[in-house]
N, C-alpha and C positions, 0 to 999 in steps of 0.2 A: 365675583365680588358680592358680598352680602350687604344688604341695606336694611337698617333698623330705623323706624320712625318713632320719634318722641314728640309729643305736643306739650307745650307749656303756655301758661298765661303770660302774655307780654305786658299787660296792664293797660291803663287808660291814658289818653293823651289828647291834646288839641293840635290839629294840623296847622291851623292859622291862629295862634293864641293872641296876636296883636289886636284882633277884633274885639277882644274882651275889654279893651280900653274904652270902648263905647259905653260900657256899663257905668263908667264914671259920669259921662255926660247924661246918660239916661237917668241916673239917680238924681242928678241936679234938677232935671226937668220934672221928675215926679215930685220932688220936694217942693219946688215952686208951685206946681199945680195944686198941691195940698194946702199951701199957704194962701193962695189967692182967693178972693171972694167969689162966690158963685154968681155969675152974671144974670141968672134968672132963678125963678122959684120952681122947685120940682115937687110934684105931689106924688108920693108913693102910693101905690095901690094897696100895699100891705100895711095899712095904717096902724093896726094894733101892735104889730111887730115893731114898727117905726117908733111908736110912742114909748114902747118899753125901752128901746135902745137909747132914745133921746133923754128919757128920764134918768138914765144912768150916766149921761153926759160922757160916754166913752167913745161912741162911734155913731156916725150918721150914715144910713143906708144909701144916701145919694152918692157916696164915694165908691159904691160897689162897682160901678162902671169904670171909674178911674183905675181901681185895683185890677180889674180884669184886663184893661188895656195895658197896664204896667207889666203884668205877668206875661202877656202876649209878646210885648216888645223885648222883654228880657230874654224870653225863649228864642226870639228871632236873632238876637245878638249872639247868644250861645251857639245857635245853629250856624251862623256865619263863621265862628271859630272852628267849625268842623270837629266836634268831639268824636273820638274813635276808641274802640276797644279791640285790642289785638290778641291773636293767638299765634304764638311762635312755634314753628316746627323745626326740630333738629333732625336732619337726615344723617345718620351715622353710617358711613360706608367703610367697610372693613375688607381689605385685600389680604387674604390669608396666604399661608405657605403650604405647598405640597410636601408632605413629609412621610418617610417610611421608617418604621421602627423594626429593627432586626433583633430578635430574641434567640439566644442560645438555649437549646433544649437538651444539651448533652447531659449525661448522667452526673457529671460533677456539679451541676446546678442544684443537686440534692444536698450539698454540703451545708454545714452550719458554721457561720463565722462568729467567733467569740473574742472577747477581750483577752489579751495575753495574761492578765493577772487574775482571771477567774479560776476558782477551784471547782472540784467535782460537784459539791453540794450546790454551789451557785449555778452551775450549768444545769443540773437536774431541776432546780427551782425555775430557771428561765424557760426550760422546755415545757414544764407543766403549766406555767402561767401565760405562755405564748409570747414572751418578750424575746425569746431566741427562735428565729424562724429559718427555714431553709432559704438559700439564695434565691431560688425560684419564687418563693412566696413573697419575700420582701421586694424583689424586683418587680413582680406583678403589681404589688401595692403602690410602689412609687411611680411606676410607669403610668398606671391608671390615674393617679393624682396629676401627673404631668399633662395627660390628655385633657382632663377636665379644665385645666387652666387655659386651654387653647381652643375655644369653641369655634373660632373662625377659620381654622386650618383643616385642610383635607389630609387626614392621617391614615396610613395603611400599616399592615403588619406582615412581616415575613418571619417565619420560624425556621430554625435550622439545627442540624447536627451533622451527620455525614452528607445529607442532602438538604436543600432548601425548599420551602413550601410557601406559596402566597396564601396566607390565611385571610387577608382582607385587603382589597385595593384601596387607594386613597379615597377617603369618604368623609363627608360632614356628618354622617350618621354615627356619632360617637357611642351611642347606646349599643349599636350593633358591634362596633369595634371592641368596646369594653367587655362585651359578653364573650368574644373570642379570646381575649387575653385571660379572662377568668377561667376559661376551660383548658388552656394549655397546661401540659404536664411534662416535667423533665424526665429524660430517660426512656421515653416510649418509642423514640425513633433512632436509638443508637447512642453510643458513648463518645464517638469521635467528633471532631470539630472541623468543619469546612468553612473557612472565612470567605473564600472567593465566590462561592455559589450564591449566598444570600445577597451580596453586593450586586452581582450581575442581575439577579431577579428584581431587586429594588430599582436598579437603573432602568430596566425594561419597563417598569411600571411608571417611572417618573419622566422618562425622556420626552414624552409628548404632552406633559402636563401644561396647562395654560398659564399657571402662575409664574411670576418673575423669579421667585425664590424657591428652590427645590433642595431638600435636605434629607440626608440619611443619618440615622443614629443607630450605631451598632453596639449591642450589649453582648459581651462574652466573658467567660471565665477560663477559657482554654486557648491553647495555641493551635495554629493551623496544622493539622496532621493528616489531611486528605489530599492526595494528588488529583487535581481536577484538570479539565482542559485548559483552564487559565489559572494563573496565580493570583493571590490577593492583590498584589501591586498592579497587575494588569487589569483587574476588575476596577481598582481605584482610578487607573488612568482612563478607563472607559467612562467612569462617572465624571471625571474632569472634562472629558470631551463634550458632555452635555451640560456643563456648568452646574453640576450637582455637588454640593458640599457634604462631606462626611465627617461626623463626630464619632469618635470611638470611645467606648467606656469599658475598661477592664474591671470586672467584678470579682471580689474575693480578697481574703487576707492570707497571711502566712500562719495564722493561728485559727485553723478550721478543722472540722472533723466530720466524718460520716459514721453512720451506724453499720456495724458488720456483725452478722450472726455467727456465733461459734458454739462449740459444745458447752461452753460455759455461759451462754446467753448472749444478748446484744452487747457489743463492746464499742467504745469510742476508738475510731481509727483516724489518726491525724492525717490531714492533707494540706498541701501548700499551694499558694498561688501559682497557676500554671500558664497564665496568659502571656503572650509575647509582647511586652511593652514596646520594644523597638519596632516591630511590625505595625502595631496599632498606631504608633506615633507617625510612622512614614505614610500610612494610608491617609490619616487625617491631614497631614501637612501637604501631601500631594494635591489635595482638593481644596485647600484653603480652610480646612476645619481645625479641630483641636482634639487632643487626646486627654482623657480624664481617667483617674483611678478612683474606684469606690470600694473601700475596704469592708463596709457593712451597710446596713439600711440607712443610717444617718449620713454616711458618706455618699450614697447614691442619691439621697434627697438633695444634698448640697450640689451635686453634679447637675442634676436635672433642673434645679433652680437657676444655675448659671447658664445652662443651655437655653432656658426659657428667656433669660435676659438678653442673650446674644441674638436670638432669633425673634425679632419684634415683628408683630403684625402691623401693617400700615393701616392707620385709621384716620379718615378725614371726616370732619363734622360741619358741613355747611349749614347755616341757619337761614330760615325764611320766615318772615312775619306777615301774616294776613290780617289786615285791620278791617273791622266792620264800621261803616259810617252810621252815626246816630243823628246827623243833622236833618235829613229828610223827615224823620219821625218828630223831631222837635218843631220843625216848620208846621207840620200838621197840627200839633198840639197848640202852637202859638196862634194859628188861625182860629182854632176853636175858642180860645180865650178872647181874641179880638171880636169875633162874631158875638160872643156872650156879652162883651161890653156894649156893643151896639144894641143888643136886645134889652139889656138892663136900662140903658138910657132912653131908648125910644118907646119901650112898652111898659116897663115896670115903674120908671121914674121919668115920665114925660115932663118937658119943660113948659112953663107958662111964661110967655114973653112979658 
């Protein structure tokens, strides 16, 4: 399970805001204190400053002590209300899926899938500008995009043709995985297709995986034409035994071609969709999965988006708020103002009875 921590400012609050009602009473006391006559005479030591202020008739320094007391008591009331400033922490826990991607590397993955209404000049133009790609190339592009959308999943790779090879075990190091996908090439390990072997290899990699959800996604453009020790359906039954779901994807259209060299140069040789839809459907259904058909790059993109929606990563986001108390600091500040008030009254503005 992956954990990602996010901190946010939760804002300011008073834990005991009802104490702020004391400010009303305190305001009344301060008002009455300012209105009442001074019971005694105060002689300020700073007489020049005092004379200047009195000449303006705006303020009398004998009130300095009262103001200092007032500020002190206001701060004490605010401290009683317990002002707090909080930091909210979001802990995002993501429980990913263990997934194996099975890529067909048979020679037929070198075919180009085209729209049935395209003419020769359009095909030539598409090849030149890169809009028409080999099945292998657009499969690698779309599968890579699929992996990037699932950062919390452990994903592995099995490549196959007559035999299967574990290219990468389930891993969260998707950079490592993507580099392997980028380097695979069709046709280098043979032209035939073995559907059973890659499923068995993937099951062996997933059967002891710790996650609650384990998934295989099989991509192929051919029919099973290799007699192995077990059949594709037996391999699917093995996957079911370990509660592994299989999604199957048939790649390719009936309007495709490959290049073939001839004495007259490279020629377009038509090829047709060769995958066994019935078998792929049975494999998926046996394990609780689903069969998809992808005629071209856009079709494969749509298929992978649908699989992405079907296989959701479980994410929980508990929140915790840590509040810092500012009351003690305000109490200290209030005491400073109260002490200052005592000093002003007793030292700078002493009373004469």
